[in-house]
C-alpha positions as CSV (number, residue, x, y, z in Angstrom):
1,M,1.2,-19.0,-16.4
2,T,-1.0,-19.8,-12.9
3,P,-4.7,-19.5,-12.8
4,G,-4.4,-17.0,-10.2
5,Y,-2.0,-14.8,-12.1
6,S,-4.2,-14.9,-15.2
7,A,-7.2,-13.8,-13.1
8,L,-5.1,-11.0,-11.6
9,V,-4.2,-9.7,-15.2
10,H,-7.2,-10.6,-17.1
11,G,-10.2,-11.1,-15.0
12,T,-10.8,-11.2,-11.3
13,A,-8.9,-12.8,-8.4
14,V,-9.5,-13.3,-4.8
15,L,-6.7,-12.8,-2.4
16,D,-6.7,-13.9,1.3
17,L,-5.3,-10.8,2.9
18,S,-6.3,-11.7,6.6
19,S,-2.7,-11.9,7.8
20,R,-2.8,-8.0,7.4
21,G,-3.2,-6.3,10.8
22,R,-6.5,-4.5,11.6
23,I,-6.7,-2.1,14.5
24,R,-9.9,-0.5,15.7
25,V,-9.5,3.0,17.2
26,T,-12.4,4.3,19.4
27,G,-13.1,7.2,22.0
28,D,-13.6,11.0,21.7
29,D,-10.2,11.9,20.9
30,R,-9.4,9.2,18.4
31,A,-9.4,11.7,15.4
32,R,-7.0,14.3,17.3
33,L,-4.4,11.4,17.9
34,L,-4.3,9.8,14.5
35,H,-4.4,13.3,13.1
36,A,-1.2,14.1,15.2
37,M,0.6,10.8,14.5
38,T,0.3,10.4,10.8
39,T,1.1,12.3,7.6
40,N,-2.3,12.8,6.2
41,H,-5.2,14.7,7.4
42,V,-7.5,12.3,9.2
43,Q,-9.4,15.0,11.1
44,Q,-11.2,15.8,7.8
45,L,-12.7,12.6,7.3
46,T,-16.2,11.6,7.3
47,P,-17.9,8.2,7.7
48,G,-17.5,6.2,4.8
49,A,-14.1,8.0,3.4
50,G,-10.4,6.9,4.2
51,L,-6.9,7.6,3.2
52,Y,-3.3,6.2,3.1
53,A,-0.8,7.7,5.6
54,F,2.5,7.2,7.1
55,F,3.8,6.8,10.7
56,L,7.0,8.8,11.0
57,N,9.6,8.8,13.7
58,A,11.2,12.3,15.1
59,Q,13.7,12.1,12.3
60,G,11.0,12.0,9.5
61,R,11.7,8.5,8.6
62,I,8.8,6.1,7.6
63,Q,8.0,3.5,10.4
64,A,5.1,2.2,8.9
65,D,2.1,2.8,6.4
66,A,-1.6,2.1,6.6
67,Y,-4.9,2.6,5.1
68,V,-7.2,4.6,7.7
69,L,-11.2,3.9,7.3
70,C,-13.3,6.3,9.0
71,F,-16.8,4.8,10.5
72,E,-19.3,6.6,12.7
73,D,-18.0,5.5,16.1
74,H,-14.3,4.4,15.2
75,F,-11.4,4.2,12.9
76,L,-10.0,1.0,11.2
77,L,-6.3,1.0,10.5
78,D,-5.3,-1.8,7.9
79,T,-1.6,-2.3,8.2
80,E,1.0,-4.5,6.6
81,P,1.4,-7.9,8.8
82,E,5.0,-6.9,10.0
83,T,3.9,-3.6,11.2
84,R,0.7,-4.5,13.2
85,T,2.4,-4.6,16.6
86,P,4.5,-1.7,16.0
87,I,1.9,0.5,15.0
88,F,-0.1,-0.7,18.0
89,E,2.6,0.0,20.5
90,H,3.6,3.3,18.8
91,L,0.1,4.6,19.4
92,D,-0.4,3.2,22.9
93,R,2.9,4.9,23.9
94,Y,1.5,8.6,22.9
95,I,-1.9,7.7,24.5
96,I,-1.7,9.9,27.9
97,A,-4.8,11.6,29.1
98,D,-6.5,11.0,25.7
99,D,-9.9,9.4,25.6
100,V,-8.7,6.7,23.0
101,T,-8.9,3.0,23.1
102,L,-6.9,0.6,20.9
103,E,-8.0,-2.7,20.0
104,D,-6.3,-5.3,17.6
105,V,-9.2,-7.0,15.9
106,T,-6.9,-8.9,13.4
107,E,-7.7,-12.4,14.8
108,Q,-11.4,-11.8,15.1
109,T,-11.9,-10.6,11.5
110,F,-10.9,-11.6,7.9
111,C,-9.7,-9.4,4.9
112,L,-10.4,-10.4,1.4
113,G,-9.0,-8.5,-2.1
114,V,-11.0,-8.8,-5.2
115,E,-8.5,-7.7,-7.7
116,G,-8.0,-7.6,-11.5
117,V,-9.2,-5.6,-14.4
118,S,-12.9,-6.9,-14.0
119,A,-13.0,-6.7,-10.3
120,T,-15.8,-4.0,-10.1
121,A,-18.0,-5.9,-12.2
122,T,-17.4,-9.1,-10.3
123,A,-18.1,-7.4,-7.0
124,Q,-21.4,-5.9,-8.5
125,S,-22.4,-9.5,-9.6
126,A,-21.8,-10.7,-6.1
127,G,-24.2,-8.1,-4.8
128,M,-21.4,-5.9,-3.4
129,P,-21.1,-2.3,-3.6
130,A,-17.8,-1.3,-5.6
131,P,-16.6,2.2,-4.1
132,E,-14.2,3.7,-6.6
133,V,-12.9,6.8,-4.8
134,P,-9.6,5.5,-3.2
135,C,-10.2,4.2,0.5
136,S,-13.8,4.8,0.2
137,H,-16.0,2.3,1.7
138,A,-19.4,1.1,2.2
139,A,-21.5,-1.6,4.0
140,W,-22.3,-5.0,2.6
141,G,-24.6,-6.5,5.4
142,E,-22.0,-7.4,8.0
143,F,-19.2,-6.9,5.7
144,E,-17.3,-3.7,4.8
145,V,-16.0,-3.1,1.2
146,A,-13.3,-0.6,0.5
147,A,-11.6,0.6,-2.8
148,I,-8.1,-0.4,-1.8
149,S,-5.7,-2.7,-4.1
150,S,-2.7,-4.8,-2.6
151,T,-1.4,-5.1,-6.3
152,G,-2.0,-2.1,-8.1
153,A,-4.8,-3.6,-10.2
154,P,-8.4,-2.3,-9.9
155,A,-9.6,-3.7,-6.6
156,V,-12.0,-3.8,-3.7
157,R,-11.1,-4.8,-0.4
158,V,-13.7,-7.0,2.0
159,Y,-13.7,-7.0,5.8
160,G,-15.7,-8.9,8.1
161,P,-16.1,-11.3,11.2
162,A,-13.8,-14.3,10.7
163,L,-16.6,-16.7,11.3
164,R,-18.0,-15.5,8.0
165,R,-15.0,-15.5,5.9
166,E,-15.9,-18.8,3.9
167,E,-19.2,-17.4,3.1
168,A,-17.7,-14.3,1.7
169,L,-15.1,-16.6,-0.3
170,R,-17.7,-18.9,-1.6
171,T,-19.8,-15.6,-2.8
172,L,-16.9,-14.0,-4.6
173,E,-15.9,-17.4,-6.3
174,G,-19.5,-17.9,-7.4
175,A,-19.3,-14.6,-8.9
176,G,-16.2,-15.7,-10.9
177,A,-13.4,-14.6,-8.9
178,V,-10.5,-17.1,-9.1
179,A,-8.4,-17.8,-6.0
180,A,-4.8,-16.2,-6.3
181,V,-1.7,-16.9,-3.9
182,P,0.7,-14.7,-2.6
183,A,3.2,-15.3,-5.3
184,D,0.7,-14.3,-7.9
185,A,0.1,-11.1,-6.1
186,E,3.7,-10.1,-5.6
187,T,4.5,-10.6,-9.1
188,V,1.4,-8.3,-10.3
189,R,2.4,-5.8,-7.7
190,I,5.9,-5.4,-9.0
191,Q,4.6,-5.4,-12.6
192,H,2.6,-2.3,-11.7
193,Y,5.3,-0.8,-9.9
194,S,3.2,-0.7,-6.5
195,P,5.8,-0.4,-3.7
196,R,5.4,-2.4,-0.6
197,F,6.4,-1.4,3.1
198,G,9.3,-3.7,4.3
199,D,10.5,-4.1,0.6
200,D,10.8,-0.9,-1.3
201,I,9.8,1.4,1.5
202,T,11.7,1.0,4.7
203,E,12.5,2.4,8.3
204,N,15.3,4.4,6.4
205,T,13.1,6.1,3.7
206,L,11.9,9.6,3.9
207,P,8.5,10.4,2.7
208,Q,9.1,12.4,-0.6
209,E,11.7,9.5,-1.5
210,S,9.0,7.0,-1.9
211,Q,7.2,9.1,-4.3
212,Q,3.8,8.3,-2.4
213,M,2.7,12.1,-2.1
214,H,-1.0,11.2,-1.7
215,A,0.3,10.2,1.9
216,L,1.3,13.8,2.9
217,H,-0.9,16.6,3.5
218,F,1.1,19.9,3.9
219,Q,-1.6,22.2,5.6
220,K,-2.8,19.8,8.1
221,G,-0.7,21.2,11.2
222,C,1.7,19.5,13.2
223,Y,2.7,15.8,13.6
224,L,5.4,13.7,14.6
225,G,8.2,14.0,12.0
226,Q,6.6,17.1,10.1
227,E,9.8,19.3,10.5
228,I,12.0,17.2,8.3
229,V,8.9,16.7,5.8
230,E,8.6,20.5,5.7
231,R,12.5,21.2,5.4
232,I,12.5,18.8,2.5
233,R,9.4,20.5,0.8
234,S,11.2,24.0,1.1
235,R,14.5,22.7,-0.3
236,G,12.5,21.1,-3.4
237,H,14.0,17.9,-3.6
238,V,15.5,14.5,-2.2
239,N,18.7,12.9,-3.4
240,K,16.9,9.7,-4.7
241,Q,13.5,8.8,-5.3
242,L,11.6,5.4,-5.8
243,M,11.1,4.4,-9.5
244,G,9.8,1.4,-11.3
245,F,12.0,-0.4,-14.3
246,R,11.3,-2.8,-17.1
247,L,14.1,-4.7,-19.0
248,D,14.5,-7.7,-21.2
249,G,16.1,-11.0,-20.2
250,H,15.3,-14.1,-18.2
251,T,16.7,-13.5,-14.9
252,A,15.6,-10.7,-12.2
253,P,18.2,-8.6,-10.5
254,A,18.3,-9.4,-6.8
255,R,17.6,-6.9,-3.9
256,G,20.7,-4.6,-3.7
257,V,22.0,-4.8,-6.9
258,Q,23.6,-1.6,-8.2
259,L,22.0,0.9,-10.9
260,F,24.5,2.6,-13.3
261,A,24.1,5.4,-15.6
262,G,27.0,7.4,-17.5
263,G,29.4,5.3,-15.7
264,K,28.3,6.1,-12.2
265,E,26.4,4.4,-9.5
266,A,22.6,5.5,-9.8
267,G,20.8,3.6,-7.2
268,E,19.8,0.3,-6.2
269,V,17.0,-2.3,-7.0
270,T,14.3,-3.2,-4.1
271,S,12.1,-5.6,-5.7
272,S,12.0,-7.4,-9.0
273,T,10.0,-10.2,-11.0
274,I,10.0,-12.1,-14.1
275,C,6.5,-12.0,-15.7
276,P,5.4,-14.9,-17.8
277,E,5.0,-12.9,-20.9
278,G,9.0,-12.7,-20.6
279,K,9.7,-9.1,-19.2
280,V,11.3,-8.3,-15.9
281,Y,9.9,-5.8,-14.0
282,G,11.1,-4.0,-10.7
283,L,11.4,-1.1,-8.5
284,A,14.6,0.9,-7.5
285,Y,15.6,3.8,-5.7
286,V,17.4,6.1,-8.4
287,R,19.5,9.0,-7.8
288,V,19.1,12.6,-8.8
289,P,18.9,13.5,-11.7
290,Y,18.7,9.9,-13.2
291,N,15.1,9.7,-11.8
292,K,13.3,10.4,-14.8
293,P,10.4,8.4,-16.3
294,G,11.5,7.4,-19.7
295,G,15.1,7.6,-18.9
296,T,17.5,4.4,-19.1
297,V,19.9,3.0,-16.5
298,G,22.0,0.0,-16.4
299,I,21.1,-2.9,-14.4
300,D,23.1,-6.3,-14.7
301,G,24.8,-5.0,-17.5
302,R,21.3,-4.6,-19.3
303,P,19.3,-1.4,-20.1
304,A,16.5,-0.5,-18.0
305,E,13.7,1.5,-18.7
306,L,12.5,3.9,-16.0
307,F,8.8,4.4,-15.2
308,A,6.7,6.5,-12.2
309,P,6.0,4.1,-9.2
310,A,2.1,3.4,-8.8
311,G,0.3,5.0,-5.9
312,R,-0.3,2.7,-2.9
């Protein structure tokens, strides 16, 4: 068990998330554009609030996800590293006569995750605000602190100028946070059944398949891909859904390994990990009607219990 993993599970860890994309959106039409391009209700956001949303294509498939933070004069999009450029280009393509300016500020800023069961107490010990409503945020001097987790553990996320990163890191470590590496975070993320775009959610995924229903707003009006989302809602189901699983053993099933139930193929694994405590955790798409929390499927000849995935 590494110190970083132990801190994420039992205390507070600090993660360098600076590789994630950060896009600043300004201009009088910024809310209207983002509202029309995402699955959630951006236009109802007020400064200090935020939300989680998907970007879809015309076929209703998820092209990216993002946290959208609302400020007095701009929005900040926090994205996966792999989707930083695609989201920027996607939005830029739809700016025609709109008063909207996009600026990729990833290189000029930093992002640190303060995560673990004691994250709130550690943040407060460091003199930081510790917002609790998901995606809400508050100023901390030149920094901004948001209620966002990358692992599914209690967390806040700190943003600021790149030149101030070391200062923020020293403050957090002085308050008791222990540095964790990406491998630690990945293990805990999967242990909490928290999906990640690029692994468990891909460009072939329909929103309702991901079970991240808080990313969808069904009364917001038109947006790209809405027709497909509404068609699925009216039918009442999809053919498969993302689920968490847990099983015994000393090996984690590889991505793409098939699930079986009643002698039939029932889905496939997207992520898995072996935790230091000796359990195997993972995420998988499970076909209807086997996608029930508490149900059992077979993976690599072993029984696996199913769980609902966590929200991003």
